[in-house]
C-alpha positions in Angstrom: 103.6 -23.2 4.5 104.5 -24.2 8.0 106.8 -22.6 10.4 110.4 -22.3 9.3 113.0 -23.1 11.9 116.6 -22.2 11.5 118.0 -23.9 14.5 119.5 -26.8 12.8 123.3 -27.5 13.0 125.5 -29.9 11.1 128.9 -31.2 12.0 130.3 -28.6 9.7 129.5 -26.0 12.4 132.5 -27.6 14.2 134.8 -26.3 11.5 135.0 -29.5 9.4 133.7 -30.1 5.9 131.9 -33.1 4.4 134.1 -35.6 2.6 131.9 -36.4 -0.4 133.7 -39.7 -1.0 133.1 -40.9 2.6 131.0 -44.0 3.2 130.1 -42.5 6.6 127.3 -40.4 8.0 126.7 -36.8 8.7 124.9 -35.7 11.9 122.2 -33.0 11.8 120.7 -31.7 15.0 117.5 -29.8 15.4 117.9 -27.7 18.5 115.1 -27.2 21.0 114.7 -24.0 23.0 112.1 -22.2 25.1 109.9 -21.7 22.0 110.5 -24.8 19.8 110.2 -28.3 21.1 112.5 -30.4 19.0 110.9 -33.6 20.2 107.8 -32.7 18.1 109.8 -33.4 15.0 108.6 -36.7 13.6 111.8 -38.7 12.6 109.9 -40.8 10.1 109.2 -37.6 8.1 112.8 -36.2 8.1 114.5 -35.7 4.7 117.9 -34.1 4.2 119.5 -32.4 1.2 118.8 -32.5 -2.5 118.7 -36.3 -2.4 116.0 -36.2 0.3 118.0 -38.7 2.3 116.1 -40.7 5.0 117.7 -40.8 8.4 119.8 -43.9 9.3 119.2 -43.3 13.0 117.9 -40.6 15.3 118.4 -39.7 18.9 117.3 -37.2 21.6 120.1 -35.5 23.4 120.9 -32.0 24.7 123.7 -31.3 22.2 124.3 -27.7 23.1 123.8 -28.2 26.9 121.2 -25.5 27.2 118.7 -27.5 29.2 116.4 -28.3 26.2 116.4 -31.7 24.5 117.4 -31.7 20.9 116.6 -34.1 18.1 119.6 -35.5 16.2 119.7 -37.4 13.0 122.3 -39.4 11.1 122.2 -39.5 7.3 124.4 -41.4 4.8 126.6 -38.8 3.1 126.2 -40.6 -0.2 122.4 -40.2 -0.1 122.2 -36.5 0.8 123.1 -35.2 -2.7 125.9 -32.9 -1.5 127.8 -30.9 -4.2 131.3 -29.5 -4.1 132.0 -26.3 -2.3 129.8 -24.3 0.0 126.1 -24.9 -0.3 122.9 -24.4 1.8 121.4 -27.8 2.6 117.8 -28.1 4.0 116.3 -30.5 6.5 112.6 -30.9 5.9 110.3 -32.7 8.4 106.9 -32.7 9.8 105.8 -32.2 13.4 103.6 -34.8 15.0 100.7 -32.3 14.8 101.1 -32.2 11.0 102.9 -28.8 10.8 105.6 -28.7 8.0 109.0 -27.7 9.2 112.2 -26.8 7.4 115.6 -25.5 8.4 118.9 -25.1 6.5 122.6 -24.7 7.2 125.6 -24.0 5.0 128.0 -26.9 4.6 131.3 -27.3 2.7 131.7 -30.4 0.5 135.2 -31.5 -0.5 137.0 -34.5 -2.0 134.6 -34.4 -5.0 134.0 -37.1 -7.5 135.2 -36.1 -10.9 
């Protein structure tokens, strides 16, 4: 397999959960650093969660203000396949050089559908 990167963050790192009934989006950022160039992540290949959601949009920003550009994605909450409670959700993608990449983060889903 390819290199596993663990430097992905979701909005739940800010202390909020994911409202599973929301019609909105969840933001996922792949953080770049001195070793990993986040801009090498091919947005067309990104899939998030059990539902393998496709990104609605992507952007390149320095989210954590460390001087390295990060790759951010927005995914429709309804397409990710979140479940209730705490779960580890994976972002899988390919780099432009063909390397397979994956990283995961723990998120909390609430307001579940019965």
